[in-house]
C-alpha positions in Angstrom: 0.0 0.0 0.0 1.0 3.6 -0.6 0.3 6.0 2.1 -1.3 9.3 1.0 -3.1 12.3 2.4 -6.5 13.6 1.4 -8.5 16.6 2.5 -12.1 16.1 3.3 -14.7 18.7 4.5 -15.8 18.1 8.0 -19.2 16.6 7.0 -17.6 14.1 4.7 -15.2 13.1 7.4 -17.9 12.6 10.1 -20.2 10.8 7.7 -17.3 8.4 6.6 -16.2 7.8 10.2 -19.8 6.9 11.2 -20.2 4.6 8.2 -17.0 2.8 8.9 -18.1 2.2 12.5 -21.6 0.8 11.3 -19.9 -1.4 8.8 -17.1 -2.5 11.2 -14.5 -1.5 8.8 -11.8 1.0 8.6 -12.1 4.6 7.3 -9.2 3.9 4.9 -11.1 0.8 3.5 -14.1 3.0 2.7 -11.9 5.5 0.9 -10.3 2.6 -1.2 -13.7 1.2 -2.0 -14.8 4.8 -3.1 -11.7 5.0 -5.4 -12.4 1.5 -6.8 -15.9 2.6 -7.6 -14.9 5.6 -9.4 -12.2 3.7 -11.4 -14.7 1.0 -12.3 -17.2 3.6 -13.5 -14.5 5.3 -15.6 -13.8 1.9 -17.3 -17.4 1.4 -18.0 -17.8 4.9 -19.4 -14.7 4.4 -21.7 -16.1 0.9 -22.9 -19.5 2.5 -23.7 -17.8 5.4 -25.6 -15.7 2.8 -27.5 -18.9 0.9 -28.3 -20.7 3.9 -29.5 -17.7 4.9 -31.7 -17.7 1.4 -33.2 -21.3 1.3 -33.8 -21.1 4.6 -35.7 -18.3 3.4 -37.8 -20.2 0.5 -39.5 -20.5 2.2 -42.7 -18.8 0.6 -45.6 -17.9 1.9 -49.1 -20.3 -0.6 -50.7 -23.1 0.6 -48.5 -23.6 -2.9 -46.9 -27.3 -3.7 -46.4 -26.5 -6.7 -44.1 -25.4 -4.7 -41.0 -28.3 -5.7 -38.9 -27.7 -9.3 -39.6 -23.9 -9.2 -39.4 -23.3 -6.5 -36.8 -21.1 -8.7 -34.5 -18.8 -9.4 -37.5 -18.6 -5.7 -38.3 -17.9 -4.8 -34.6 -15.2 -7.5 -34.4 -13.5 -6.2 -37.5 -13.6 -2.6 -36.3 -12.2 -3.5 -32.8 -9.4 -5.5 -34.6 -8.3 -2.4 -36.3 -7.4 -0.7 -33.0 
């Protein structure tokens, strides 16, 4: 673990201390869980953005008419280009 300092407003501090006591866990563990939650959310946002970018890129020069039937294949091809 890496030790770090953070600054919280008094209300945040008191509410986290009380939550830690109710959960029988440490204050630091709650902070780590919060950080994990934010990072997981960021990964989800990035994956969703990547999906939307790929979905919008399924235009082909020959104006494919089978996109609805072969969308998985087109997405696989698009992701392989990265």
